[in-house]
C-alpha positions in Angstrom: -11.1 15.6 -26.8 -11.2 16.1 -23.4 -7.8 16.6 -21.4 -9.3 14.7 -18.2 -6.9 11.7 -17.8 -7.8 8.1 -18.4 -6.2 5.4 -16.4 -6.8 1.6 -16.1 -6.3 -0.6 -13.1 -4.2 -3.0 -15.4 -1.4 -0.3 -16.0 1.6 -1.3 -14.4 1.9 1.9 -12.3 -1.7 2.3 -11.7 -1.4 2.7 -7.8 1.3 5.2 -7.9 -0.6 7.2 -10.4 -3.8 6.9 -8.3 -2.1 7.9 -5.0 -0.4 10.9 -6.8 -4.1 12.0 -8.1 -5.4 11.8 -4.6 -2.6 13.6 -2.9 -3.7 16.8 -1.5 -1.4 19.3 0.5 -3.7 20.8 2.7 -0.8 22.2 4.9 -0.4 26.0 4.8 2.8 27.1 3.8 4.9 29.3 5.8 3.9 32.5 4.4 0.1 31.6 4.8 0.8 30.3 8.5 2.8 33.6 9.3 -0.1 36.0 7.7 -2.6 34.2 10.0 -0.9 34.1 12.9 0.0 38.0 12.8 -4.1 38.2 12.1 -4.9 36.4 15.3 -2.4 38.1 17.4 -3.8 41.5 16.4 -7.4 40.4 17.0 -6.4 39.3 20.3 -4.5 42.5 21.1 -6.7 45.1 19.7 -10.3 43.4 19.2 -12.8 45.4 17.3 -10.0 48.1 16.2 -8.2 45.2 14.1 -11.4 43.7 13.0 -12.8 46.8 11.5 -9.0 47.7 9.9 -8.8 43.9 8.3 -12.4 44.1 7.1 -11.6 47.5 5.4 -8.4 46.4 3.9 -9.5 42.9 2.8 -13.2 43.3 1.9 -12.9 46.8 0.4 -15.4 48.8 2.1 -15.2 51.2 4.7 -16.6 50.5 8.1 -16.1 53.3 10.7 -16.8 51.4 13.9 -17.5 47.8 14.7 -20.9 48.5 15.1 -21.1 48.8 11.2 -20.0 45.3 11.2 -23.1 43.8 12.6 -26.2 43.0 10.2 -29.2 43.5 12.3 -31.7 40.6 12.2 -34.4 42.7 10.8 -31.9 42.9 7.6 -32.4 39.3 7.4 -35.9 39.3 7.3 -35.7 42.1 4.9 -33.8 39.8 2.4 -36.3 37.1 3.0 -39.1 39.3 1.5 -37.1 40.7 -1.2 -36.0 37.2 -2.9 -38.3 35.7 -5.2 -41.1 33.3 -4.2 -39.4 30.4 -6.0 -36.3 30.9 -3.8 -38.4 31.3 -0.7 -40.0 27.9 -1.3 -36.7 26.4 -2.2 -35.1 27.5 1.2 -38.2 26.2 3.2 -38.2 22.9 1.4 -34.5 22.5 2.3 -34.7 23.7 5.7 -37.7 21.3 6.6 -35.9 18.4 5.0 -32.6 19.2 6.7 -34.4 19.6 10.1 -36.4 16.3 9.8 -33.3 14.4 9.0 -31.4 16.2 12.0 -34.0 15.4 14.4 -33.5 11.5 13.8 -30.0 12.2 15.0 -31.1 13.3 18.4 -29.3 11.4 21.2 -31.2 11.0 24.5 -29.3 10.6 28.0 -29.4 7.2 29.4 -28.5 5.5 32.7 -28.7 2.2 34.3 -28.5 0.9 37.8 -26.2 -1.8 39.1 -27.4 -4.6 41.5 -25.9 -2.9 44.4 -27.3 0.4 43.7 -24.6 2.3 41.9 -25.9 4.6 38.9 -23.9 4.7 35.7 -25.2 7.0 32.5 -24.5 9.7 30.1 -25.8 13.2 30.2 -26.2 15.2 26.8 -25.9 18.9 26.8 -25.9 21.2 23.6 -22.9 23.8 23.2 -24.0 27.3 24.5 -22.7 29.4 21.3 -21.4 28.3 17.9 -19.8 30.4 15.1 -20.7 29.7 11.6 -18.3 30.7 8.9 -20.1 31.1 5.6 -17.7 31.6 2.6 -18.3 34.7 0.4 -15.7 34.8 -2.3 -16.2 32.9 -5.7 -19.5 31.8 -5.1 -22.4 32.5 -2.4 -23.7 29.5 -0.3 -26.9 29.8 1.2 -27.2 26.0 1.5 -24.1 26.3 3.7 -26.1 28.2 6.1 -28.8 26.0 6.1 -26.8 22.8 6.5 -24.4 24.1 9.5 -27.1 26.0 11.2 -30.1 23.9 11.3 -28.5 21.0 12.9 -27.1 23.1 15.6 -30.4 24.6 16.4 -32.0 21.1 16.3 -29.2 20.2 19.1 -30.4 23.2 21.0 -27.5 25.3 20.7 -28.7 28.7 22.7 -26.9 31.1 20.4 -25.5 30.9 16.9 -23.3 33.7 15.2 -23.0 33.7 11.8 -20.0 35.7 10.0 -19.8 36.2 6.2 -17.3 38.2 4.2 -19.3 41.1 2.1 -16.6 41.8 -0.7 -17.1 45.4 -1.5 -19.7 45.8 1.0 -22.1 43.7 -1.1 -24.5 41.4 0.8 -25.9 38.5 -0.8 -29.7 38.5 -0.3 -30.0 34.8 -0.5 -27.5 34.1 2.2 -29.1 36.5 4.5 -32.6 34.7 3.6 -31.1 31.5 4.5 -30.0 32.8 7.9 -33.5 34.2 8.4 -35.0 30.7 7.7 -32.4 29.1 9.9 -32.7 31.0 13.2 -29.4 32.6 13.3 -29.4 34.9 16.1 -26.5 37.4 15.1 -24.6 38.0 12.0 -21.5 40.1 11.4 -20.1 41.0 7.8 -16.7 39.7 8.6 -14.7 37.2 6.8 -11.2 35.5 6.7 -8.8 34.4 9.4 -9.9 37.8 11.3 -13.4 36.5 11.7 -12.3 33.1 12.8 -9.9 34.9 15.5 -12.9 37.0 16.6 -15.0 33.9 17.1 -12.4 31.9 18.9 -11.4 35.0 21.3 -14.1 37.2 21.2 -14.0 41.1 20.7 -16.0 43.8 22.5 -18.6 43.4 19.7 -18.1 39.5 18.7 -18.8 37.0 21.4 -16.5 34.2 21.8 -17.9 30.9 20.7 -17.3 27.3 21.9 -17.0 25.8 18.4 -16.7 27.1 14.9 -18.0 25.5 11.7 -18.1 25.9 8.1 -15.8 25.9 5.0 -13.5 28.9 3.9 -10.6 29.4 1.8 -6.8 28.3 3.0 -6.6 31.5 5.2 -9.8 30.3 7.0 -8.9 26.7 7.2 -5.4 27.6 8.7 -7.1 29.9 11.1 -9.6 27.3 12.2 -6.7 24.8 12.7 -4.6 27.5 14.9 -7.6 28.1 17.0 -8.3 24.7 17.6 -8.2 24.0 21.4 -9.3 27.5 22.2 -12.5 26.3 20.6 -13.8 23.1 18.9 -13.7 23.1 15.1 -15.6 20.8 12.7 -13.0 19.9 10.4 -10.3 21.4 8.2 -11.7 20.6 5.0 -10.2 20.2 1.6 -11.4 20.8 -1.8 -14.6 19.0 -2.8 -14.8 15.5 -4.3 -16.9 13.1 -6.2 -16.2 9.5 -7.1 -18.9 7.7 -9.5 -19.1 4.0 -9.6 -21.0 3.1 -12.6 -22.0 -0.1 -14.4 -22.1 1.5 -18.1 -25.7 1.6 -18.2 -26.6 5.1 -17.0 -26.7 7.9 -19.5 -23.5 9.2 -20.1 -24.6 12.7 -20.2 -25.7 12.2 -16.6 -22.5 10.8 -15.4 -20.6 13.7 -17.2 -22.7 16.5 -15.5 -22.4 14.9 -12.2 -18.6 14.8 -12.6 -19.0 18.6 -13.4 -21.1 19.2 -10.4 -18.0 19.1 -8.3 -15.4 20.4 -10.8 -17.4 23.9 -10.8 -16.4 24.5 -7.3 -12.9 25.4 -8.0 -9.8 24.5 -9.9 -8.7 22.0 -7.0 -12.1 20.0 -6.9 -11.7 16.2 -7.9 -13.9 14.1 -10.0 -13.4 10.5 -10.7 -15.4 7.6 -12.6 -14.9 4.2 -11.9 -16.2 1.8 -14.6 -15.6 -1.6 -16.0 -16.8 -0.8 -19.4 -14.3 0.9 -21.6 -16.6 1.8 -24.2 -18.8 3.5 -21.9 -15.9 5.6 -20.3 -15.0 6.6 -24.1 -19.1 7.8 -24.2 -18.6 9.9 -21.1 -15.3 11.5 -22.2 -17.5 12.6 -25.5 -20.3 13.7 -23.2 -17.6 15.7 -21.1 -16.5 17.2 -24.5 -20.1 18.0 -25.6 -21.3 19.6 -22.5 -18.4 21.4 -21.0 -18.7 24.3 -23.5 -22.4 24.8 -22.3 -21.5 25.8 -18.9 -20.5 29.2 -17.4 -17.8 27.9 -15.3 -16.4 25.8 -17.9 -12.8 27.3 -17.5 -12.8 26.3 -13.8 -14.2 22.9 -14.7 -11.6 22.3 -17.3 -8.8 23.0 -15.1 -10.2 20.7 -12.4 -10.8 17.9 -14.5 -7.4 18.3 -16.3 -5.4 18.5 -13.0 -7.2 16.2 -10.5 -9.9 14.3 -12.5 -9.7 10.8 -14.2 -12.0 8.2 -15.8 -10.7 5.0 -14.5 -11.1 1.6 -16.2 -11.5 -1.2 -13.7 -11.8 -4.9 -14.1 -15.1 -5.7 -12.5 -17.2 -4.0 -10.0 -15.7 -5.8 -7.0 -12.3 -3.9 -7.8 -14.4 -0.9 -8.1 -15.5 -1.3 -4.8 -12.1 -2.1 -3.4 -10.8 1.2 -5.0 -13.7 3.2 -3.7 -12.8 2.2 -0.1 -9.4 3.0 -0.9 -10.1 6.7 -2.1 -12.6 7.1 0.7 -14.4 10.0 -1.2 -16.5 12.9 0.1 -19.3 12.1 -2.3 -19.9 8.4 -3.4 -22.4 8.0 -6.3 -23.1 4.3 -6.8 -24.7 4.7 -10.4 -25.6 0.9 -10.7 -28.3 -1.7 -10.8 -27.9 -3.0 -7.1 -27.0 0.3 -5.1 -28.1 -0.8 -1.6 -26.5 -4.3 -2.0 -23.2 -2.3 -3.0 -23.6 0.4 -0.4 -23.3 -2.4 2.4 -19.7 -3.3 1.1 -18.6 0.6 1.3 -16.6 1.0 4.5 -15.3 4.7 3.7 -17.2 7.6 2.2 -19.1 10.9 3.3 -22.2 10.3 1.8 -23.4 7.5 -0.5 -25.9 8.4 -3.3 -27.6 5.2 -4.3 -29.0 4.5 -7.9 -29.1 6.4 -11.3 -31.7 8.9 -10.3 -29.9 10.3 -7.2 -27.7 13.1 -8.5 -25.1 14.2 -5.7 -26.4 17.9 -6.2 -29.8 16.6 -4.4 -27.4 16.1 -1.3 -25.6 19.4 -1.7 -29.3 21.2 -1.3 -32.2 19.4 -0.3 -32.2 15.7 0.3 -32.0 16.2 4.0 -28.4 14.7 5.1 -25.8 17.1 5.6 -23.5 18.2 2.8 -20.6 19.2 5.1 -18.7 16.0 4.7 -15.0 14.8 5.1 -12.6 15.2 2.3 -9.2 14.2 1.3 -9.5 10.6 2.2 -10.6 11.7 6.1 -13.8 9.8 5.6 -11.8 6.7 6.8 -12.2 8.2 10.4 -14.6 11.1 10.1 -18.2 11.6 9.7 -20.6 13.9 8.2 -21.7 17.3 10.4 -24.6 16.5 12.5 -26.3 17.0 15.7 -23.9 15.3 17.6 -21.2 17.7 16.6 -23.2 20.4 18.5 -23.6 18.4 21.6 -21.3 17.3 24.6 -21.6 14.0 26.6 -20.9 13.9 30.4 -20.4 10.6 32.1 -22.5 10.1 35.2 -21.4 8.3 38.0 -23.2 7.7 41.6 -21.9 5.2 43.7 -24.2 3.8 46.4 -22.4 2.9 49.7 -22.3 -0.9 49.0 -20.9 -0.1 45.2 -18.4 2.5 46.7 -16.9 -0.3 48.8 -16.1 -2.5 45.8 -15.0 0.3 43.7 -12.9 1.9 46.4 -10.9 -1.5 46.9 -10.3 -1.6 43.2 -9.2 1.8 42.9 -7.1 1.7 45.8 -5.1 -1.5 44.3 -4.6 0.2 41.0 -3.8 3.7 42.6 -1.2 2.2 44.8 0.3 0.3 41.9 0.7 3.6 40.0 2.6 5.5 42.9 -0.5 7.6 43.5 -1.3 7.5 47.4 -3.7 10.5 47.5 -5.8 8.6 45.0 -5.8 5.4 46.7 -6.4 7.1 50.3 -9.2 9.4 48.7 -10.8 5.9 47.6 -10.0 3.9 50.9 -12.0 6.8 53.1 -15.1 5.0 51.2 -14.4 1.6 52.4 -17.3 -0.1 54.2 -16.8 -0.6 57.8 -16.4 -4.4 58.3 
């Protein structure tokens, strides 16, 4: 039988077990922090020299100068023509769907005038330059290139810099082809904390950016946290998660495979099922045992399911919804008969996949909405990556002579109440002559 744990909300210590299961220590230990801080300091002090040294040391290939680190745009086009036609088509379909969805997120500037002629509003401007980190460790992620780059381009970002580690000097053709489709402006074969530091502070070869987006390992996540403030970041993401709420009427093989779809990311990924039908939970467990041996990454999945996975028996669907909102998952599948009605009761989830035919994997690649989502219960206060993450909002204020009088008198009273005389007198200069 599968080693995935089975829990019930009727267990006396259920809440404690659930909270232990959900807990994720994303805070780096002292050794990781020290290593990352040293790397950042070296990049700031030595620039390209340190970048070349770290790349040679950690990625295991020999770049002679910083110029060797940049992958020219014609190499991206070459990769595009080298991949099979079905991969070209898949990238184009995904890119077009992501772009179409992102275009619905565009926010226009607005303003309004008050009766006295004072104008108030909001101006929207894109970021000038964004850095995109693409992982290159246990797996290659061309989908991450599309999901991060296309909304940035739709937002109007002028320059998009991609960094991607190339272990052993090997360049993934599908990742480079995705960069070509996405309109990436420059690409550097660098990874790890050193890539994050180079993007944040700049070197002679790598231009400094305004924001860094994209997932990575613990060193990348720690570096992003460390440079936040110098630049913006999208989020510090934890392991991938899926929560499935099922009424017991979906094919158990489908549910098992959907649980696997996140468990195969890495050993820390989390897959949880909530269901009121105990017999169906047993069927899903049997499907897990049957299907797991057929998958290439079965050892990774088995560890993830054993350490952080669970099949949870709930008393009814109302309790399932209550638990789903507590868990606040990255991915939430509502494999039920009335998914749209149930979705209205969900307050905390990165993405909601409604109905039995909507596999979470579709969202990972080609549905259209972004797959960069809040993890580790941060969906309680965070949102998916989108066009709005690549734009800034500036307030617009233009006082008319009449409006200035009213505003100045109010500002003067409040400023003097705070003891800020210069503020008050600055406003008082705008009094209208009586």
